[in-house]
C-alpha positions as CSV (number, residue, x, y, z in Angstrom):
1,M,6.4,-59.8,-4.1
2,S,8.1,-60.4,-7.5
3,A,8.9,-57.7,-10.0
4,K,6.6,-59.4,-12.5
5,F,3.7,-59.3,-10.1
6,D,4.3,-55.6,-9.5
7,R,4.5,-54.9,-13.2
8,R,1.3,-56.9,-14.0
9,H,-0.6,-55.0,-11.3
10,F,0.8,-51.6,-12.4
11,I,-0.4,-52.3,-16.0
12,A,-3.8,-53.5,-14.8
13,A,-4.2,-50.5,-12.6
14,G,-3.3,-48.2,-15.5
15,A,-5.8,-49.9,-17.7
16,S,-8.6,-49.5,-15.1
17,A,-7.8,-45.9,-14.7
18,L,-8.1,-45.3,-18.4
19,A,-11.4,-47.1,-18.4
20,M,-12.8,-44.8,-15.7
21,P,-15.1,-42.0,-16.9
22,F,-13.5,-38.5,-16.8
23,I,-14.6,-36.5,-13.8
24,P,-14.8,-32.7,-14.5
25,R,-12.7,-30.5,-12.3
26,S,-15.8,-28.6,-11.2
27,A,-17.4,-31.8,-10.0
28,L,-14.3,-32.6,-8.0
29,A,-14.2,-29.1,-6.5
30,Q,-17.9,-29.3,-5.6
31,A,-17.5,-32.7,-3.9
32,G,-14.8,-31.4,-1.7
33,W,-15.9,-27.9,-1.0
34,P,-14.9,-26.5,1.4
35,S,-11.9,-28.7,2.1
36,R,-10.2,-26.2,4.4
37,Q,-10.6,-22.8,6.0
38,I,-12.3,-20.1,3.9
39,R,-10.7,-16.6,3.7
40,M,-13.3,-13.8,3.3
41,I,-11.4,-10.7,2.4
42,C,-13.2,-7.5,3.3
43,S,-11.8,-4.7,1.2
44,Y,-12.9,-2.0,3.7
45,P,-11.7,-1.3,7.3
46,A,-12.8,-3.2,10.4
47,G,-15.9,-1.8,12.2
48,G,-17.7,-0.4,9.2
49,Q,-20.8,-1.7,7.5
50,T,-19.0,-3.9,4.9
51,D,-16.9,-5.5,7.7
52,L,-19.9,-6.2,9.9
53,L,-21.8,-7.8,7.0
54,A,-18.7,-10.0,6.2
55,R,-18.5,-11.2,9.8
56,A,-22.2,-11.9,10.3
57,Y,-22.6,-13.8,7.0
58,G,-19.2,-15.4,7.4
59,E,-20.1,-16.8,10.9
60,F,-23.3,-18.2,9.5
61,I,-21.5,-19.9,6.6
62,S,-18.9,-21.3,8.9
63,K,-21.6,-23.0,11.0
64,Q,-23.3,-24.5,7.9
65,V,-20.2,-25.9,6.2
66,G,-18.2,-26.9,9.3
67,K,-15.1,-24.9,8.3
68,T,-13.8,-21.7,9.8
69,V,-14.4,-18.5,7.8
70,V,-11.7,-16.0,8.6
71,V,-12.5,-12.4,7.8
72,E,-9.4,-10.4,6.7
73,N,-9.6,-6.7,6.3
74,K,-7.6,-5.4,3.3
75,P,-8.7,-1.8,2.9
76,G,-7.3,0.9,0.6
77,A,-7.8,2.4,-2.9
78,S,-11.6,2.3,-2.7
79,G,-11.5,-1.5,-2.1
80,A,-9.1,-2.2,-5.0
81,I,-6.3,-3.6,-2.8
82,G,-8.3,-6.4,-1.3
83,T,-10.2,-7.0,-4.6
84,A,-7.0,-7.5,-6.6
85,E,-5.8,-10.1,-4.1
86,V,-9.0,-12.1,-4.5
87,A,-8.8,-11.8,-8.3
88,R,-5.4,-13.5,-8.1
89,A,-6.4,-16.2,-5.7
90,E,-6.9,-19.9,-6.6
91,P,-10.5,-20.2,-8.1
92,D,-11.6,-23.0,-5.7
93,G,-14.1,-21.2,-3.5
94,H,-11.8,-20.8,-0.5
95,T,-11.1,-17.1,-1.1
96,V,-14.2,-14.9,-1.1
97,L,-14.4,-11.1,-1.5
98,C,-16.9,-8.9,0.5
99,S,-17.1,-5.4,-1.0
100,I,-19.4,-2.7,-2.4
101,S,-20.6,-1.4,-5.7
102,T,-17.9,1.3,-5.7
103,T,-15.3,-1.5,-5.9
104,Y,-17.3,-3.6,-8.4
105,I,-18.4,-0.7,-10.7
106,M,-16.9,2.7,-10.0
107,N,-13.2,1.8,-9.8
108,R,-13.2,1.0,-13.5
109,V,-14.1,4.6,-14.2
110,V,-12.1,6.5,-11.6
111,M,-8.9,4.4,-11.7
112,K,-6.5,3.8,-14.5
113,T,-5.1,0.6,-13.1
114,P,-7.3,-0.8,-10.3
115,G,-5.4,-4.1,-10.4
116,Y,-8.3,-6.2,-11.6
117,D,-10.9,-6.4,-14.3
118,M,-14.3,-7.0,-12.7
119,D,-15.8,-8.8,-15.8
120,K,-12.7,-10.9,-16.5
121,D,-11.4,-11.7,-13.1
122,L,-14.4,-12.0,-10.7
123,T,-17.8,-13.5,-10.5
124,L,-20.5,-11.9,-8.3
125,V,-22.1,-14.5,-6.0
126,S,-24.7,-12.7,-4.0
127,V,-25.5,-9.0,-3.1
128,I,-27.5,-7.0,-0.7
129,P,-29.3,-4.2,-2.6
130,G,-28.4,-0.7,-1.2
131,A,-30.7,1.3,1.0
132,G,-32.1,4.7,0.1
133,L,-29.6,7.4,0.8
134,L,-30.9,10.5,2.6
135,L,-30.6,14.1,1.2
136,V,-30.4,16.3,4.3
137,A,-30.6,20.1,4.4
138,N,-29.4,22.5,7.0
139,P,-32.5,23.8,8.9
140,R,-31.5,27.4,8.3
141,T,-32.2,26.9,4.6
142,G,-35.9,26.2,5.3
143,V,-35.8,23.3,2.8
144,K,-38.3,20.5,3.4
145,T,-38.8,19.1,-0.2
146,L,-36.9,18.9,-3.4
147,E,-38.9,21.8,-4.8
148,D,-37.8,23.9,-1.8
149,F,-34.2,22.8,-2.3
150,V,-34.2,23.8,-6.0
151,A,-35.8,27.2,-5.1
152,F,-33.1,27.7,-2.4
153,A,-30.3,26.8,-4.7
154,R,-31.5,29.2,-7.4
155,K,-32.0,32.1,-5.0
156,S,-28.6,31.5,-3.3
157,G,-26.7,31.1,-6.5
158,K,-24.3,28.5,-4.9
159,V,-24.9,25.6,-2.5
160,N,-22.3,23.8,-0.5
161,F,-23.3,20.1,-0.6
162,G,-21.3,17.5,1.3
163,T,-20.3,14.1,-0.2
164,Y,-18.4,11.3,1.4
165,S,-15.9,11.0,-1.5
166,A,-15.3,12.2,-5.1
167,G,-17.1,9.9,-7.5
168,S,-19.6,8.7,-4.9
169,A,-23.4,8.5,-5.2
170,P,-23.8,11.9,-3.6
171,H,-21.3,13.4,-6.1
172,M,-23.3,12.0,-9.0
173,T,-26.6,13.1,-7.5
174,I,-25.3,16.7,-7.3
175,N,-24.2,16.5,-10.9
176,E,-27.6,15.1,-12.1
177,L,-29.5,17.8,-10.2
178,N,-27.3,20.5,-11.6
179,K,-28.0,19.2,-15.1
180,Q,-31.8,18.9,-14.7
181,Y,-32.5,22.1,-12.9
182,G,-29.6,24.4,-14.1
183,L,-28.2,24.8,-10.6
184,N,-24.8,25.5,-9.2
185,I,-24.5,23.0,-6.4
186,E,-20.9,22.7,-5.4
187,P,-19.7,19.3,-4.0
188,V,-17.6,19.4,-0.8
189,H,-15.8,16.1,-0.6
190,Y,-14.9,14.5,2.7
191,R,-13.0,11.3,3.5
192,G,-16.0,9.3,4.6
193,E,-19.5,9.9,6.1
194,A,-18.4,10.6,9.7
195,P,-16.5,13.8,8.9
196,M,-19.2,14.8,6.4
197,W,-21.9,14.7,9.0
198,T,-19.6,16.5,11.4
199,G,-19.6,19.3,8.8
200,M,-23.4,19.4,8.9
201,L,-23.3,19.5,12.7
202,E,-20.9,22.4,12.6
203,G,-23.2,24.3,10.2
204,T,-20.6,24.6,7.4
205,L,-22.7,22.8,4.8
206,D,-26.1,23.7,3.2
207,A,-26.9,20.0,2.6
208,A,-25.4,16.5,2.6
209,M,-26.3,13.0,1.5
210,G,-25.6,9.7,3.1
211,S,-27.0,6.7,4.9
212,Y,-29.8,6.7,7.4
213,T,-27.7,5.1,10.2
214,A,-24.7,7.5,9.8
215,A,-27.0,10.5,9.7
216,Q,-28.5,9.9,13.1
217,S,-26.2,12.3,14.9
218,V,-27.5,15.1,12.7
219,L,-31.1,14.1,12.7
220,Q,-31.4,13.5,16.4
221,S,-29.9,16.9,17.2
222,D,-32.3,18.7,14.8
223,R,-29.3,19.9,12.8
224,G,-30.7,18.6,9.6
225,T,-34.0,18.0,7.7
226,V,-34.5,15.1,5.3
227,F,-36.0,16.5,2.2
228,A,-35.6,13.4,-0.1
229,V,-34.2,9.9,-0.5
230,H,-32.2,8.9,-3.5
231,S,-33.9,6.0,-5.1
232,K,-35.8,3.9,-2.4
233,K,-38.1,4.8,0.4
234,V,-36.6,4.3,3.9
235,E,-38.9,2.3,6.1
236,A,-38.1,4.4,9.2
237,I,-39.2,7.6,7.5
238,P,-41.9,6.5,5.0
239,A,-43.3,10.0,4.6
240,V,-40.2,11.3,2.8
241,K,-40.5,10.9,-0.9
242,T,-37.8,9.7,-3.3
243,L,-36.2,12.0,-5.8
244,P,-38.2,10.5,-8.8
245,E,-41.4,10.9,-6.8
246,Q,-40.6,14.6,-6.5
247,G,-39.9,15.1,-10.2
248,A,-36.2,14.2,-10.6
249,T,-35.8,12.4,-13.9
250,S,-32.2,11.1,-14.1
251,K,-31.8,7.3,-14.6
252,F,-29.3,7.5,-11.8
253,F,-32.1,8.0,-9.4
254,T,-33.4,4.5,-10.2
255,V,-30.2,2.6,-9.0
256,S,-29.5,1.6,-5.5
257,G,-25.9,0.2,-5.4
258,F,-25.1,-2.8,-3.3
259,S,-22.8,-4.7,-1.0
260,G,-21.9,-8.3,-1.6
261,W,-19.6,-11.2,-2.3
262,A,-17.5,-12.3,-5.3
263,V,-15.0,-15.0,-6.1
264,P,-12.3,-15.5,-8.7
265,K,-13.7,-15.9,-12.2
266,A,-12.9,-19.6,-12.8
267,T,-14.5,-20.8,-9.6
268,P,-16.7,-23.8,-10.5
269,Q,-20.3,-22.9,-10.8
270,P,-21.6,-25.5,-8.3
271,V,-19.4,-23.8,-5.7
272,V,-20.7,-20.4,-6.7
273,D,-24.3,-21.6,-6.4
274,R,-23.7,-23.1,-3.0
275,L,-22.1,-19.9,-1.7
276,A,-25.1,-17.9,-3.0
277,E,-27.5,-20.3,-1.4
278,L,-25.7,-19.9,1.9
279,C,-25.8,-16.1,1.7
280,V,-29.5,-16.2,1.1
281,A,-30.1,-18.7,3.9
282,A,-28.1,-16.4,6.3
283,N,-30.8,-13.8,6.0
284,N,-32.8,-15.6,8.6
285,D,-29.9,-15.8,11.1
286,P,-30.5,-13.5,14.2
287,K,-27.1,-11.9,14.0
288,V,-27.4,-11.2,10.3
289,K,-30.9,-9.8,10.9
290,E,-29.5,-7.5,13.5
291,V,-26.8,-6.1,11.2
292,L,-29.3,-5.7,8.3
293,A,-31.7,-3.8,10.7
294,T,-28.9,-1.6,12.0
295,F,-28.0,-0.3,8.5
296,V,-31.6,-0.5,7.2
297,L,-30.6,-3.0,4.5
298,E,-32.5,-5.5,2.4
299,P,-31.7,-9.2,2.6
300,A,-29.1,-10.8,0.3
301,I,-30.4,-12.1,-3.0
302,G,-29.5,-15.2,-5.1
303,F,-26.9,-15.6,-7.9
304,K,-29.3,-15.0,-10.9
305,E,-31.0,-12.0,-9.2
306,T,-27.6,-10.6,-8.3
307,N,-26.2,-10.7,-11.8
308,A,-29.4,-9.3,-13.3
309,L,-29.2,-6.4,-10.9
310,Y,-25.5,-5.9,-11.8
311,Q,-26.2,-5.9,-15.5
312,R,-29.2,-3.6,-15.1
313,E,-27.4,-1.0,-13.0
314,L,-23.9,-1.2,-14.5
315,P,-24.4,1.0,-17.6
316,I,-26.3,3.7,-15.6
317,W,-23.6,4.0,-13.0
318,I,-20.9,4.2,-15.7
319,E,-22.8,6.8,-17.7
320,S,-23.4,9.0,-14.6
321,A,-19.8,8.5,-13.4
322,K,-18.3,9.5,-16.8
323,S,-20.5,12.6,-16.9
324,L,-18.6,13.9,-13.8
325,G,-15.6,14.4,-16.0
326,L,-13.2,12.9,-13.5
327,E,-9.7,12.0,-14.8
328,P,-8.8,8.4,-13.8
329,A,-6.1,8.4,-11.2
């Protein structure tokens, strides 16, 4: 083959390439997604609710797209360590975060430098709205309703109320009840739900607040009485009314929190949409259904619904969190 022939073909090929229509990067990304293994980073420890959700949904997604979804646990700093890693990842849909509303919302209030900016660095894909959290009283208090609890707190002067961490939904609930009813409920912070419910079992707490599933050790041993649920009815105990149904007026009692998935901000929208569709489709998978039932959770919702929920709840969470007066660490 002569040098002239090579040069002619090179020029012709270049001209043809220039004549071809420009294909946007997002279209190229969509056409090839996923082109390799997907990393789903769970920002909480193995074995917990967030981890089990990541694995159940990840397994379903893997079957649908024909690529392995590997769940990697990167816990620490209220989910900030794993989240910061996803925020720095290539925005091509091959690195996905599974975390909770504490990570997506609260860290911006309680941390000076979480390592990521939720609104600039990440895009929410799909979330699972949170279940109603239970408010449980020690049987010796005689409390069966919110009205009973308020009366007990006023008579006692001080109430020891367990939370699973500072800045958590139970902590904010205590603060809002104190403001509305002029009470002196004192939060007792634990490192997680398990030790908090152990405190209830041991009788060292007047009350505590947490998930229906984690509270079973207390409820089944008759060491606690559910007198309210935070914002949503719990199907397993339909007779127990929510805080708003019992007269609590804070806007915080209208939010539910959530668990769900996010990707780096510049991820092409077609890839985001496909991921969201897969999360919603996974709701019908038997393994996913089992995990949702175990933790009394609602199904995952789509991209538009997810971001509408986020925008609706975000200012309420932030306002309630700031009213705690916590200094960012």
